[in-house]
C-alpha positions in Angstrom: 129.4 -74.4 62.7 130.6 -70.9 61.7 129.0 -69.5 58.6 131.2 -68.8 55.6 132.1 -65.2 54.8 129.9 -63.8 52.1 132.7 -63.5 49.6 133.9 -67.1 50.1 130.3 -68.4 50.0 129.8 -66.6 46.7 132.8 -68.2 45.1 132.0 -71.7 46.5 128.4 -71.9 45.4 129.6 -74.2 42.6 132.3 -76.8 43.0 135.1 -77.8 40.6 133.0 -80.4 38.9 130.5 -77.8 37.6 130.0 -77.7 33.8 126.9 -75.5 33.5 126.3 -72.0 34.9 123.3 -69.7 34.9 124.2 -66.1 34.0 122.3 -63.0 34.9 123.1 -60.1 32.5 121.5 -56.7 32.9 121.1 -54.1 30.1 121.6 -50.4 30.6 119.1 -48.8 28.3 120.3 -45.2 29.0 117.7 -42.7 27.6 115.6 -45.5 26.1 114.8 -46.7 29.6 111.9 -44.1 29.9 108.6 -45.6 28.8 105.0 -44.4 28.9 102.2 -46.6 30.3 98.7 -46.6 28.8 97.7 -44.5 31.8 100.1 -41.7 30.8 102.4 -42.4 33.7 106.1 -42.7 32.9 108.3 -45.4 34.3 111.8 -46.5 33.7 112.8 -50.1 32.7 115.7 -52.3 32.1 116.1 -55.7 30.6 117.4 -58.6 32.7 118.6 -61.7 30.8 119.1 -65.2 32.2 121.4 -67.2 29.9 123.7 -70.3 30.2 127.4 -70.8 30.1 129.0 -74.3 29.6 132.6 -75.0 30.7 134.2 -77.9 28.7 137.6 -79.2 29.8 139.4 -81.5 27.4 140.0 -84.8 29.3 143.3 -85.4 27.4 144.9 -81.9 27.4 143.1 -80.2 30.2 142.4 -77.2 27.9 139.2 -75.4 28.7 136.7 -74.1 26.3 133.4 -72.4 26.9 130.0 -72.3 25.1 127.4 -69.5 25.6 123.7 -70.3 25.2 121.2 -67.5 24.6 118.0 -68.5 26.4 115.0 -67.1 24.3 112.6 -64.7 26.0 109.7 -67.2 25.5 111.6 -69.7 27.6 112.2 -67.3 30.5 115.5 -65.8 29.3 114.4 -62.2 29.3 112.5 -60.0 31.8 111.7 -56.4 32.3 112.6 -54.6 35.5 110.5 -51.5 36.1 111.4 -48.6 38.4 109.3 -45.6 39.5 112.3 -43.6 40.6 114.3 -41.2 38.4 116.7 -38.3 38.6 116.5 -35.5 36.0 114.2 -37.7 33.9 116.4 -40.7 33.9 116.4 -44.0 35.8 116.7 -47.8 35.7 120.2 -47.5 34.2 121.5 -50.5 36.0 125.2 -51.0 35.8 126.1 -54.1 37.8 124.8 -57.3 39.4 126.1 -59.1 42.6 124.9 -62.0 44.6 124.9 -60.8 48.2 124.2 -63.9 50.2 121.0 -65.2 48.6 120.0 -61.8 47.3 120.7 -60.6 43.7 121.5 -56.9 44.0 121.7 -54.3 41.2 122.7 -50.6 41.1 121.2 -47.7 39.2 124.1 -45.4 38.1 121.7 -42.4 37.6 119.7 -42.3 40.8 122.1 -44.2 43.2 119.3 -46.7 43.9 120.3 -50.1 45.3 117.7 -52.8 44.6 117.2 -56.5 45.2 115.9 -58.5 42.3 113.3 -61.0 43.4 111.3 -63.6 41.5 113.4 -62.9 38.4 111.9 -59.5 37.7 110.7 -57.7 40.8 112.7 -54.7 42.0 112.8 -54.1 45.8 114.6 -50.8 46.7 117.0 -51.1 49.6 119.2 -48.0 49.6 120.0 -44.8 47.8 123.7 -44.0 47.5 124.7 -40.3 47.1 127.6 -39.0 45.1 131.1 -38.5 46.7 131.0 -38.6 50.5 127.2 -38.2 50.4 127.2 -34.7 51.8 128.3 -32.4 49.0 125.5 -32.6 46.4 121.9 -33.9 46.1 122.9 -36.3 43.3 122.8 -40.1 43.1 126.1 -42.0 43.2 127.3 -43.2 39.8 127.6 -46.9 40.7 129.7 -48.7 38.1 131.3 -51.7 39.8 130.6 -53.8 42.8 132.0 -56.9 44.6 131.9 -58.7 47.9 134.8 -58.4 50.4 134.5 -60.4 53.5 130.9 -59.8 54.6 130.5 -56.4 52.9 129.3 -55.2 49.6 131.7 -52.7 48.1 130.3 -50.4 45.4 132.5 -48.1 43.3 132.4 -45.6 40.4 134.5 -44.6 37.4 137.3 -43.0 39.4 137.7 -40.4 36.7 136.7 -37.4 38.9 137.1 -36.8 42.7 133.4 -37.5 43.4 133.8 -40.8 41.6 136.8 -41.9 43.7 134.7 -42.7 46.8 133.4 -46.2 47.5 130.3 -47.2 49.3 130.5 -50.1 51.8 127.3 -51.8 52.7 126.9 -54.5 55.4 124.3 -57.3 55.3 121.6 -55.0 56.7 122.5 -52.3 54.2 124.2 -50.1 56.8 126.4 -47.6 54.9 129.9 -46.3 55.1 131.5 -43.9 52.5 135.3 -44.1 52.0 137.6 -41.9 49.9 139.7 -44.1 47.7 141.6 -41.3 45.9 145.0 -42.9 46.8 144.0 -46.3 45.5 142.6 -44.9 42.2 145.8 -42.8 41.9 148.0 -45.9 42.4 146.1 -47.7 39.6 146.6 -44.7 37.3 150.3 -44.7 38.1 150.5 -48.5 37.4 148.9 -47.8 34.0 151.3 -44.9 33.3 148.6 -42.5 32.0 150.4 -39.4 33.2 148.9 -36.3 34.7 146.8 -35.5 31.6 145.4 -39.0 31.0 142.5 -40.9 32.6 141.2 -44.3 33.5 137.6 -45.3 33.6 136.6 -48.3 35.8 133.4 -50.3 35.4 134.6 -53.8 36.5 136.2 -55.0 39.7 136.4 -58.2 41.8 137.8 -59.0 45.2 139.5 -62.4 45.2 138.8 -63.9 48.7 141.4 -66.7 48.4 144.3 -64.6 47.1 143.2 -61.6 49.1 143.8 -59.4 46.1 141.8 -56.8 44.2 141.2 -57.3 40.5 140.4 -54.2 38.4 139.7 -54.4 34.7 139.4 -50.8 33.5 137.0 -50.2 30.6 139.0 -47.2 29.2 142.6 -46.1 29.5 144.2 -43.0 27.9 147.4 -41.0 28.3 145.7 -38.1 26.5 142.9 -35.8 27.9 139.3 -36.9 27.5 137.7 -36.4 24.2 134.3 -38.2 23.9 134.5 -39.1 20.2 138.0 -40.5 20.5 137.2 -42.1 23.8 134.3 -44.1 22.2 136.3 -45.4 19.3 139.8 -45.8 20.6 140.3 -46.1 24.4 139.1 -49.6 25.0 141.4 -51.5 27.3 142.7 -55.1 27.6 144.9 -54.8 30.7 143.9 -56.3 34.1 145.2 -54.8 37.4 146.0 -57.2 40.2 146.6 -55.4 43.5 147.3 -56.6 47.0 144.9 -55.6 49.8 146.3 -52.1 50.4 147.2 -51.4 46.8 150.9 -51.1 47.7 151.8 -53.6 45.0 150.0 -53.7 41.6 150.7 -56.0 38.7 149.5 -55.2 35.1 148.5 -58.2 33.1 147.7 -58.0 29.3 144.6 -60.1 28.5 144.4 -61.0 24.8 144.5 -58.5 22.1 143.1 -55.0 22.5 140.0 -54.1 20.4 140.0 -50.2 20.6 136.2 -49.8 20.6 135.5 -52.5 23.1 135.9 -52.1 26.9 135.1 -54.4 29.9 131.9 -53.4 31.7 131.7 -56.3 34.2 133.5 -59.6 35.1 133.1 -62.3 37.7 135.3 -65.0 39.1 134.0 -68.4 38.0 132.8 -70.3 41.1 134.7 -73.6 41.5 137.5 -72.3 39.3 138.6 -69.1 41.0 141.5 -68.3 38.6 139.0 -68.2 35.6 136.7 -65.3 34.8 133.7 -64.6 32.6 133.3 -61.0 31.4 131.3 -58.6 29.3 132.7 -56.1 26.8 130.6 -53.2 25.5 130.7 -50.8 22.6 129.1 -47.4 22.7 129.7 -45.2 19.7 127.0 -42.6 19.2 123.7 -44.5 18.9 125.5 -47.8 18.2 125.7 -50.2 21.1 127.0 -53.8 21.2 127.9 -56.3 23.9 130.2 -59.3 23.9 131.0 -62.1 26.4 134.5 -63.6 26.8 136.4 -65.8 29.3 140.0 -65.5 30.5 142.2 -66.6 33.4 144.3 -64.5 35.7 147.5 -65.0 33.9 146.0 -63.3 30.9 145.2 -66.3 28.7 142.0 -66.0 26.7 139.8 -69.1 27.2 137.0 -67.9 25.0 137.2 -65.2 22.4 134.5 -62.5 22.2 131.0 -63.8 21.6 128.5 -61.2 20.2 125.4 -61.3 22.5 123.3 -58.3 21.3 122.9 -54.8 19.9 122.6 -53.3 23.3 124.8 -52.2 26.2 125.1 -54.9 28.9 126.8 -53.5 32.0 126.2 -56.1 34.7 126.9 -59.8 35.0 126.5 -62.3 37.8 126.7 -66.1 38.0 123.6 -67.4 39.8 
């Protein structure tokens, strides 16, 4: 019997009768990730949460609602991931989570490190991705989004600068290919009508294996040049991009109401219900950070309004 493609197996690991899901949510601690051990050695750490999501369809109307359950640390809901690798004094700034077969994989957006997470809290390094094509500069790839397409793991970046328009394609044995996606990022900018002076910042994407479509939910969209203070407060986005396989056709779908300080940092198709998604929004204004979870479907309908989940920046989400 032929094995399912990795992308199909991932979306079919629950069936349509599922009501309870286990979520893995990873926190990007930024500068706070650096900690000193009693020995004086410095390491870098991130928090990995394991929480629950309940899907509740109304038997009479079919309307779906969701409930999020925060699992306390004392009951196994919170673990620390520790890394010994850093770049320019920073590390363990993990930006995404993806189930690749039976492996939970995460990505450090400072060092370019690709790690498997084993036994809930053990990091096993598997690759180091380098910026751009991998040849220009001795700098880790700023991994921001990741998804499965067919039997490959696709890892991308913000797409705001040329070096961030490359994607990394990893096979099941972590063999690597770097591909320039400039034209695809440009087509998404054009679909969003940001003009030559504007920008789009991507942190969340999914490949839909049944529809054979790309789903991109930009975190920030602006028709004005980048200004950090304005970007933090006002550029949060609520529009989803749905593109065919070669990006020759892109639809723009409004998802709920825009909250200017909140932007999507990760989302996943809900296994067993492939037109529904669970997603994270994050806020980052100076030293203030917040994260929210919400659910929507691919026609733009909000199924669950924003739920506050913590005063920290959650950047990666996966359904286990």
